[in-house]
C-alpha positions, 0 to 999 in steps of 0.5 A: 396379545397372545391367546391363553394356553387352554387348561390341560389335565395332568395327563399320564406322563407327569410323574416321569420328571417327578420320580424320586427313588427314595421318596417313600422313606421319610427321614427326620433328624429327631428320633421317634417311633418309626411307622408305615402307612399303606393303602390304595388309591381307587376311582369312583368305580372302585377301580385302582389308580395305578399311575397316581403320585402321592406327596405327603408333608408332616411335622417332626416327632416334636411337632416342629416343621422340617425346617425348624428340626433340620440338623444336617443333611437328608432331613425332611418331612416330605415324601413322594411316591407313585402308586403300583398298578393295583393303586397301592402305596406305602410310606415309611416315616416317623409318627409326627408330633402334636395332640392329633398327629397327621400328614398332609397329603396331595394326590395327582393323577391323570384326569385331574386339573389340580392335585387333590389335597387331603389329610391322614390322621393317625389316631382314632376318629373320636380324637380327630373330632375332638381336635380344632377342626371346622364345625362342618368337617367335625360333624361330617359322617365322612370324617372316617375317610381321613383316619388311618386304621391300625394294622399292627404295632407300627402299621396303619392302613388308609385307603383313598377313594377319589369320588362316589360312595365313600369318597375321601374328604378333599380340601380346597387350600 
């Protein structure tokens, strides 16, 4: 019987094999309002995390999964992008359908054993609180960490703090 491989952190080189040059531009077959979500990822001390990898998944503008909405090639509701040295990221996509539009988000970074999973909601906090959420989440004073702030007609701002004061809510899926 062989020994188990010890746990490893993701490390600083994990993204080398995961780069996707067009990964920040989400393409869906259904037409909808084009939007952009920009922000920064910072650690507990507020320092930028300049080598994180961000993945998002979303519904189509009509609220369908990408598989159900597929009409030809280059149709997906998935993004993958690296943060800049200043921790910045920008995702260009189409506004997801549904009463309370959101994107599921996974963040990979050095020092983590597993990806962190969260969501970004694209409506105001009151509408998010009115959605079907677990009671503990709906009552949380930190719910605002999941809400993107409008920054123009088709622009949103959403920053992620990995730990400490103002830490973004992360889920255990």
